[in-house]
C-alpha positions as CSV (number, residue, x, y, z in Angstrom):
1,M,23.5,-13.4,4.3
2,Q,21.8,-10.0,4.8
3,S,18.3,-9.4,6.0
4,G,16.2,-6.5,7.1
5,F,13.2,-4.2,6.6
6,V,12.8,-1.3,4.2
7,T,9.8,1.0,4.3
8,F,8.5,3.1,1.5
9,V,7.0,6.5,2.5
10,G,5.8,9.6,0.8
11,R,2.7,11.6,0.1
12,P,-0.5,9.8,-0.8
13,N,-0.6,8.4,-4.3
14,V,3.1,8.7,-5.3
15,G,3.5,5.1,-6.5
16,K,4.7,3.3,-3.3
17,S,2.4,0.3,-3.6
18,T,3.1,-0.1,-7.3
19,L,6.8,-0.1,-6.7
20,V,6.5,-2.7,-3.8
21,N,4.5,-5.0,-6.1
22,R,7.1,-4.6,-8.9
23,I,10.1,-5.4,-6.7
24,I,8.3,-8.4,-5.2
25,G,7.3,-9.6,-8.6
26,T,3.6,-10.1,-7.7
27,K,0.8,-8.2,-6.2
28,V,0.9,-7.9,-2.4
29,A,-0.5,-4.3,-2.1
30,I,-3.6,-2.9,-3.7
31,T,-3.2,0.1,-5.9
32,S,-5.5,2.9,-7.0
33,D,-5.4,6.5,-8.3
34,K,-7.2,7.5,-5.1
35,P,-5.2,9.0,-2.2
36,Q,-5.0,6.9,1.0
37,T,-5.6,3.6,-0.8
38,T,-3.1,1.9,1.5
39,R,-4.5,1.9,5.1
40,T,-2.4,-0.8,6.7
41,V,1.3,-1.8,6.9
42,V,1.8,-4.4,4.1
43,R,4.9,-6.5,4.1
44,G,6.3,-8.0,0.9
45,I,9.2,-10.5,0.9
46,V,12.0,-10.8,-1.6
47,H,14.0,-14.0,-1.4
48,R,17.6,-14.0,-2.8
49,D,20.5,-16.4,-2.3
50,D,22.4,-13.6,-0.6
51,A,19.6,-11.8,1.2
52,Q,16.0,-11.6,2.4
53,L,14.5,-8.1,1.8
54,I,11.3,-7.3,3.5
55,L,9.5,-4.3,1.9
56,V,7.0,-2.4,4.1
57,D,4.4,-0.4,2.3
58,T,2.7,2.3,4.4
59,P,-0.2,4.8,4.0
60,G,0.7,8.2,2.6
61,L,1.6,10.8,5.2
62,H,-0.9,13.6,4.9
63,R,-2.5,16.5,6.8
64,P,-5.2,14.5,8.7
65,R,-8.9,15.7,8.7
66,T,-10.3,12.7,10.6
67,L,-9.3,10.4,13.5
68,L,-8.6,7.7,10.8
69,G,-6.1,10.1,9.2
70,E,-4.4,10.7,12.5
71,R,-4.1,7.0,13.1
72,L,-2.7,6.3,9.7
73,N,0.0,9.0,10.2
74,D,0.9,7.5,13.6
75,L,1.2,4.1,11.8
76,V,3.7,5.6,9.3
77,R,5.8,7.2,12.1
78,T,5.9,4.1,14.1
79,T,7.0,2.0,11.1
80,W,9.9,4.2,10.0
81,A,11.3,4.2,13.5
82,E,11.5,0.4,13.5
83,V,13.0,-0.5,10.0
84,D,16.6,-0.6,8.7
85,V,16.0,1.7,5.7
86,V,13.4,4.4,4.9
87,A,12.9,5.1,1.2
88,V,11.1,8.3,0.4
89,C,9.2,8.4,-2.9
90,F,9.0,11.6,-5.0
91,P,6.9,11.3,-8.2
92,S,9.0,12.6,-11.1
93,D,6.1,14.3,-12.9
94,E,5.4,16.6,-9.9
95,K,7.6,19.2,-8.3
96,V,9.0,18.7,-4.8
97,G,6.4,20.6,-2.7
98,P,5.4,21.4,0.9
99,G,4.1,17.9,1.5
100,D,7.4,16.4,0.6
101,R,9.3,18.9,2.7
102,F,7.1,18.1,5.7
103,I,7.7,14.4,5.4
104,V,11.5,14.7,5.1
105,S,11.6,17.2,8.0
106,E,9.7,14.7,10.2
107,L,12.0,11.9,9.0
108,A,15.1,13.9,9.8
109,K,14.2,13.5,13.5
110,V,14.7,9.7,13.1
111,R,18.5,9.7,13.5
112,R,19.7,6.1,13.3
113,T,17.8,4.9,10.2
114,T,19.4,4.9,6.8
115,K,17.5,7.1,4.3
116,I,17.3,6.9,0.5
117,A,15.3,8.9,-2.0
118,I,13.5,7.4,-4.9
119,A,12.3,9.5,-7.9
120,T,9.3,7.4,-8.9
121,E,7.3,7.3,-12.2
122,T,10.1,8.4,-14.4
123,D,8.1,7.0,-17.4
124,L,5.9,10.1,-17.0
125,A,8.7,12.7,-17.2
126,S,11.3,13.8,-19.7
127,P,15.1,13.3,-19.1
128,E,15.5,17.0,-18.5
129,R,12.6,17.0,-16.0
130,I,14.1,14.0,-14.2
131,G,17.5,15.7,-13.9
132,E,15.9,18.8,-12.3
133,H,13.9,16.6,-10.0
134,L,17.0,14.7,-8.7
135,L,18.7,18.1,-8.0
136,S,15.6,19.2,-6.1
137,I,15.5,16.1,-4.0
138,Q,19.2,16.5,-3.2
139,A,18.6,20.2,-2.2
140,L,15.7,19.2,0.0
141,G,18.0,16.7,1.8
142,Q,20.5,19.5,2.4
143,E,17.8,22.0,3.6
144,T,16.5,19.5,6.2
145,G,19.8,18.0,7.3
146,T,18.9,14.6,5.8
147,E,21.8,12.6,4.3
148,W,20.5,10.5,1.4
149,A,22.5,7.2,1.2
150,E,21.2,7.0,-2.4
151,I,19.0,9.0,-4.8
152,V,17.6,6.6,-7.4
153,P,15.2,7.3,-10.4
154,V,12.9,4.4,-11.2
155,S,9.8,3.5,-13.1
156,A,7.8,0.6,-11.6
157,V,5.5,0.6,-14.6
158,A,8.3,0.3,-17.2
159,G,10.6,-1.7,-14.8
160,D,13.4,0.9,-15.4
161,Q,16.2,0.5,-12.7
162,V,14.0,-1.6,-10.4
163,S,16.7,-4.4,-10.3
164,L,19.3,-1.7,-9.5
165,L,17.1,-0.4,-6.7
166,Q,16.7,-3.9,-5.2
167,D,20.5,-4.4,-5.3
168,L,21.1,-1.0,-3.6
169,L,18.5,-1.8,-0.9
170,V,20.1,-5.2,-0.2
171,G,23.5,-3.5,0.1
172,L,22.1,-1.3,2.9
173,L,20.8,-4.2,5.0
174,P,22.6,-5.5,8.1
175,P,24.0,-9.0,8.2
176,G,21.3,-11.4,9.4
177,P,19.5,-14.7,9.0
178,Q,16.5,-15.5,6.9
179,L,13.4,-14.1,8.7
180,Y,10.6,-15.8,6.7
181,P,10.2,-19.3,5.2
182,D,11.1,-19.8,1.5
183,G,8.1,-19.1,-0.7
184,D,6.3,-16.6,1.6
185,L,5.6,-13.4,-0.4
186,T,3.8,-11.5,2.4
187,D,2.9,-12.0,6.1
188,T,-0.5,-10.2,5.6
189,P,-3.4,-12.4,6.7
190,E,-5.5,-13.7,3.9
191,E,-8.6,-12.1,5.3
192,A,-6.9,-8.7,5.2
193,I,-5.7,-9.3,1.6
194,V,-9.3,-10.3,0.5
195,A,-10.8,-7.2,2.2
196,D,-8.3,-4.9,0.5
197,L,-9.0,-6.5,-2.9
198,I,-12.7,-5.9,-2.5
199,R,-12.0,-2.3,-1.5
200,E,-9.7,-1.9,-4.5
201,A,-12.6,-2.9,-6.8
202,A,-15.0,-0.6,-5.0
203,L,-12.7,2.4,-5.4
204,E,-12.7,2.0,-9.2
205,G,-14.7,4.9,-10.7
206,V,-15.9,6.6,-7.5
207,R,-15.2,10.3,-6.9
208,D,-15.1,13.0,-4.3
209,E,-15.3,11.9,-0.6
210,L,-16.6,8.4,-1.2
211,P,-13.2,6.7,-1.5
212,H,-12.3,7.7,2.0
213,S,-15.7,6.5,3.3
214,I,-15.3,2.9,2.1
215,A,-14.2,0.2,4.5
216,V,-14.4,-3.6,4.0
217,V,-14.5,-6.3,6.7
218,V,-14.4,-10.0,5.9
219,E,-16.8,-11.5,8.4
220,E,-16.3,-15.1,7.5
221,M,-14.0,-17.0,5.2
222,G,-13.3,-20.7,4.7
223,L,-13.4,-23.7,2.3
224,R,-16.8,-25.1,1.8
225,P,-16.8,-28.4,3.8
226,D,-18.8,-30.6,1.4
227,R,-16.6,-30.0,-1.6
228,P,-14.1,-32.7,-2.9
229,A,-10.4,-31.9,-2.5
230,D,-9.9,-31.6,-6.2
231,K,-12.8,-29.1,-6.6
232,P,-12.4,-26.6,-3.6
233,L,-14.6,-23.6,-3.2
234,L,-13.7,-20.7,-0.9
235,D,-16.7,-19.0,0.7
236,V,-16.2,-15.3,1.5
237,H,-18.8,-13.3,3.4
238,A,-17.8,-9.6,3.5
239,N,-19.4,-6.3,4.5
240,L,-18.6,-3.1,2.6
241,F,-19.2,-0.1,4.9
242,V,-20.0,3.5,3.9
243,E,-20.8,6.5,6.1
244,R,-24.1,7.7,4.6
245,D,-27.3,6.4,3.0
246,S,-26.6,8.3,-0.2
247,Q,-23.2,6.6,-0.5
248,K,-24.8,3.2,-0.1
249,G,-26.9,4.0,-3.2
250,I,-23.9,5.0,-5.2
251,I,-22.1,1.7,-4.3
252,I,-25.1,-0.5,-5.1
253,G,-25.9,1.4,-8.3
254,H,-29.0,1.2,-10.5
255,K,-30.7,-2.1,-9.8
256,G,-27.6,-3.4,-8.1
257,A,-25.4,-3.2,-11.2
258,R,-22.4,-1.4,-9.6
259,L,-22.2,-3.7,-6.6
260,K,-22.5,-6.7,-8.9
261,D,-19.5,-5.3,-11.0
262,V,-17.5,-4.8,-7.8
263,G,-18.2,-8.3,-6.7
264,T,-17.2,-9.8,-10.1
265,R,-13.9,-7.9,-10.3
266,S,-12.9,-8.5,-6.7
267,R,-13.8,-12.2,-6.9
268,K,-11.5,-12.6,-9.9
269,S,-8.7,-10.8,-8.1
270,I,-9.2,-13.0,-5.0
271,E,-9.1,-16.1,-7.1
272,A,-6.0,-15.0,-8.9
273,M,-4.2,-14.2,-5.7
274,L,-5.3,-17.3,-3.7
275,G,-5.5,-19.8,-6.5
276,T,-8.9,-21.1,-5.5
277,P,-12.4,-20.7,-6.9
278,V,-14.4,-18.2,-4.8
279,Y,-18.0,-17.7,-3.8
280,L,-18.3,-14.1,-2.7
281,D,-21.3,-12.8,-0.6
282,L,-20.9,-9.0,-0.5
283,R,-23.3,-6.7,1.4
284,V,-23.3,-2.9,1.8
285,K,-23.9,-1.4,5.3
286,I,-23.8,2.0,6.9
287,A,-21.4,2.9,9.7
288,K,-22.2,6.5,10.3
289,D,-19.2,8.8,10.3
290,W,-16.9,5.8,11.1
291,Q,-13.7,7.8,10.2
292,R,-14.3,10.0,13.2
293,D,-15.7,7.5,15.7
294,P,-13.1,5.7,17.9
295,R,-15.5,2.8,18.6
296,Q,-16.4,2.3,14.9
297,L,-12.7,2.5,14.0
298,R,-11.9,-0.3,16.4
299,R,-14.7,-2.4,15.0
300,L,-13.3,-1.8,11.5
301,G,-9.8,-2.7,12.5
302,F,-8.1,0.7,12.8
């Protein structure tokens, strides 16, 4: 039996969360085309007869412009120092750039951790482009003194080589016992999952700085006590925070239409993930400049 932790790292928006969800076989991490969608460490668990593989999705490492950004970067560095394997993701439809070089150079300082490279999103690139990309990744390893245990091209969307990647990751784990009970797919608290699903719905269709300014806190969550056991209803009371009054107007929309749509889509996602009908009470509040305020960050869970 082998067991251990593998973290996926990379620039923001390079397909880390999508790949984690694909390997697990179900959604444990929210996804979006907006950078910094992932703000916490999300663990997904793969159960096999011969191994237990715990995948750790992290925020994208980036040049921080706020205190929140600094804390997210610290979270990534802390995580990759504690796991057995670090998998660096490089999107195949983009050239290896300064952001990738910065991440790999930082990772090179972590000596004892096994490192692999993953060329993600191969469904978006031609075979020739993928070949060039793999050579660039190899060259970056040589430049930075990073020894790649494996360099693997995959497509989470198409499922190409995902099983191979899982087998390779398991092969790099140390011998060890089962770390989580059978059936557990994540150790993320349900309140945190629900908050992320609401934020995922709120990110849909917003532009510019607004995605970074959205935070969600579940204030109260529990089964309604007067319901029969065969007809449960989960009550969720959540606050969606933005930084300015103008952003509040965007989130609510004309006559509340946008907030209603966010509520409907997130409620469906919560019901699908938890398997229980949901009543969602969603309110929009202002937490002025929360990304730069240590007190507000603590209040919002960062």
